[in-house]
N, C-alpha and C positions, 0 to 999 in steps of 0.2 A: 504494500500500500504506500502511496505517495501523498504528501501534503501539498495543497495548493492554496494560494492566497487569491481570493476573489475580492478585488477592491472596487468600490463604488466611486465614480468620479462625477464631479459637478463643476460648473463654470462660475467663477467669482463674478458677481454683479447680476447674475440671473435672478429675477424675482422669485421668492419662494412660492410654491403652489398655495392656493387658497386653503384655509384650515380644513374644510371637509375633504378635499383631495389629499392633504397631508395625513389626515386620520385614516383614510382608506389605505394609503401607502403603508403606514405603520402596521395596520391590521394584516395587509397582504404579506409584508416582510415577516411578521410573527408567524404566519402560516408556514412560510418557507423554513423559518428557524425551527419550528416544531417538527416539520417533516424531516429536516436534517438530523435532529436529535433522535427521532424515532427510528431512522434507518442506520444510526450509528456512525455517520460520517462527520458529525459536528465535532470540532475541536475547540473553537473559540470564535466570537464575533463581537463587533462593537461599532457604535457610531462615534464620530469624532466631532469635537467642538470646532468652531470656525478657525481657519488657518491663522488669523490674526492673534489667536490665543496661544500660538505655539512659541516655544523657546528653543533656540538652537544653541547647543553646547559644542565647542570645538577647541582644539589646541593650535595655537599659533605662536611660533618661536618659543615653545616650551611653556607657554602660559595658557591656562584654561580661560576661555572667554565665553560669555553668554550674551546672546542678542535676542531681541524680541522679533516675533513674526516668523513666517515660514522660511525654511531654508531656500526653497526654490521660488523665485519671483515669477509666477506664471498665473494665467487666468484659470487653468484647470488644476483642481486640487482633489485629494482623496477625502471623501466625506464619511466613509465607513468601510467595513470589511468583514469577510468571513475567512476563517482558516478551516479547511475541510480535509479529510483524509479519504481518498478514493483509489480505485485500482489504476486509472489511467486518465489521460487528458480528455478523451471523449466523455468520460463520466463527469469530469470537472466542468466541461463545457455545457453539458446538459443541466447541471446545477446552476451554472451562470445564466443560462437562459431563463430558468425559473426566477433567479434573483433579479435580473434586469427587468423582467415583467413586473415583479412585485414592487421594486423601488422606483421604477420609472427613470432610471439613469443608466449610463453605460457601466458595464462591469468588466474589468480586466482580469484575466485568468493568468496566474503566474506560478510555476512550480517552485517549490523550495529546493535548494541544493541538496543533493544526497550527502549523508554523513560520511566523512572520510573513514576508510577502513583502518582499524587499529591493529 
């Protein structure tokens, strides 16, 4: 079994959906979450706060620096994610199809690196 990150992307500046649409999206996402739990592929999931609430920690010239805001200055940002464990990419893509329909946003599917052999 391999783990995949299903990340939900949004565009900064896009107006949020109306409250009734947002509530339906939350309900639809919870249905997908429940189905993932019931089938045993669920590892972890979560929604993220606004990128403006991010803090970046880095080392420059041996000193640790922290700065406000997202690391990447771009209009497209990750808004939430799932980590799932499935047999293959095709299965991960099938779950991403359910996820994108539920949340109404693009979902990127990305495999985790394999653990190095010891």
